C-alpha positions as CSV (number, residue, x, y, z in Angstrom):
1,M,4.1,31.6,-25.1
2,I,7.9,31.6,-24.8
3,P,9.3,28.1,-24.2
4,V,10.9,27.6,-20.8
5,A,14.5,26.2,-20.5
6,V,14.7,22.4,-20.3
7,K,15.3,21.0,-16.8
8,P,18.7,19.4,-16.0
9,V,19.4,16.0,-17.5
10,I,18.5,13.0,-15.4
11,K,19.4,9.3,-15.7
12,Y,17.0,6.8,-17.1
13,S,17.2,5.0,-13.7
14,D,15.7,8.1,-12.1
15,L,12.8,8.1,-14.6
16,E,12.2,4.4,-14.0
17,K,11.4,5.2,-10.3
18,I,8.2,7.1,-11.3
19,D,5.1,5.0,-11.6
20,V,2.7,6.7,-14.0
21,R,-0.6,5.0,-14.7
22,V,-3.9,5.6,-16.3
23,G,-7.0,6.0,-14.1
24,T,-10.6,6.9,-14.6
25,I,-11.8,9.9,-12.6
26,E,-15.0,8.5,-11.1
27,E,-16.0,11.4,-8.9
28,V,-14.9,15.0,-8.3
29,I,-15.8,16.0,-4.8
30,D,-15.8,19.7,-3.7
31,I,-13.7,20.5,-0.6
32,E,-15.8,23.2,1.0
33,N,-13.0,24.6,3.2
34,S,-10.7,25.2,0.2
35,D,-10.8,27.9,-2.5
36,N,-8.9,25.8,-5.0
37,L,-8.9,22.1,-4.0
38,V,-11.2,19.2,-5.0
39,K,-10.9,15.5,-4.2
40,L,-10.8,13.0,-7.1
41,V,-11.9,9.4,-6.6
42,V,-9.8,7.6,-9.3
43,N,-10.2,3.9,-10.4
44,F,-6.9,2.2,-11.2
45,G,-8.5,-1.2,-12.0
46,D,-7.4,-3.2,-9.0
47,H,-7.9,-0.3,-6.5
48,K,-9.2,3.2,-6.1
49,R,-7.4,6.2,-4.7
50,N,-8.3,9.7,-3.4
51,I,-6.2,12.4,-5.1
52,V,-6.5,16.0,-4.1
53,V,-5.9,18.5,-6.9
54,G,-6.3,22.3,-7.4
55,L,-9.0,22.6,-10.1
56,K,-11.5,25.1,-8.7
57,K,-9.8,28.1,-10.2
58,E,-8.9,26.4,-13.4
59,R,-12.3,25.2,-14.5
60,D,-15.8,26.7,-14.3
61,N,-17.1,23.1,-13.6
62,P,-14.5,20.7,-12.1
63,K,-17.1,17.9,-12.4
64,E,-16.7,18.0,-16.2
65,I,-13.7,15.6,-15.9
66,E,-15.8,12.9,-14.3
67,G,-15.6,9.7,-16.4
68,K,-12.4,10.8,-18.1
69,Q,-9.2,8.8,-18.1
70,A,-6.0,10.7,-17.2
71,L,-2.4,10.1,-16.2
72,F,-1.4,10.0,-12.6
73,V,1.8,9.5,-10.6
74,I,0.8,6.8,-8.1
75,N,4.0,6.1,-6.1
76,L,4.4,9.4,-4.4
77,E,4.4,9.5,-0.7
78,P,0.8,10.1,0.5
79,R,0.4,13.8,1.6
80,E,-2.3,15.3,3.8
81,M,-4.0,18.3,2.2
82,V,-6.7,20.2,4.1
83,G,-7.3,17.2,6.3
84,I,-7.6,14.7,3.4
85,L,-4.9,12.2,2.5
86,S,-3.9,12.5,-1.2
87,E,-2.5,9.3,-2.7
88,G,-1.0,10.5,-5.9
89,M,-0.7,13.3,-8.4
90,L,-2.6,14.2,-11.5
91,F,-0.6,15.0,-14.6
92,D,-1.9,18.1,-16.3
93,I,-0.5,20.2,-19.1
94,G,0.0,24.0,-19.0
95,Y,-0.2,25.0,-15.3
96,L,3.5,25.8,-15.0
97,D,3.4,27.8,-18.2
98,G,0.6,30.0,-17.0
99,I,-2.1,28.6,-19.4
100,T,-5.3,27.0,-18.4
101,P,-4.4,23.4,-17.7
102,V,-5.7,20.4,-19.6
103,L,-5.6,16.7,-18.6
104,A,-2.8,14.5,-20.0
105,V,-5.0,11.7,-21.4
106,P,-4.5,8.6,-23.5
107,E,-5.5,9.0,-27.2
108,K,-8.1,6.2,-26.8
109,P,-9.5,4.2,-23.8
110,V,-7.1,1.7,-22.2
111,P,-7.6,-0.5,-19.2
112,N,-7.4,1.4,-15.8
113,G,-4.0,0.8,-14.3
114,S,-2.1,0.7,-17.6
115,R,1.4,2.0,-17.1
116,A,2.9,4.9,-19.1
117,G,6.5,4.8,-20.2
C-alpha cells in the first residue's frame, strides 16, 4: 500500500470539538432493505445509541463484533440512513485505503464512555 498524503493541518481547537468515546457493541442488527448497512446498538455507560454502519460487504459475519469495544464519534449531528436515525460514527481503520477495515479498539477493556484524546 502506498501512503496517502497527509490532510491539511488543523488547529488543536478543531480537534477538541470531536467527542470520541469507547462503547461496547451490544448488538448488530441486519437492515434488510440495505446491501451494506447494519445497525449497531452501542453501550456508552450512561446511555445507549443506535449507529448505522456499512459492514455487510466488509465482513462475512458482521455479528462477530458483538461484545467488542470500539471507538466512536458521538457528537455528530444525527443522520437518517435507510429510515433509521444514526447517532454517531464508528471509527475503523483501512476503509479509505482500500483494505478490509478493522475496528479501532482500546488495547485492554476500559469503562464504556471513556474519552479518547
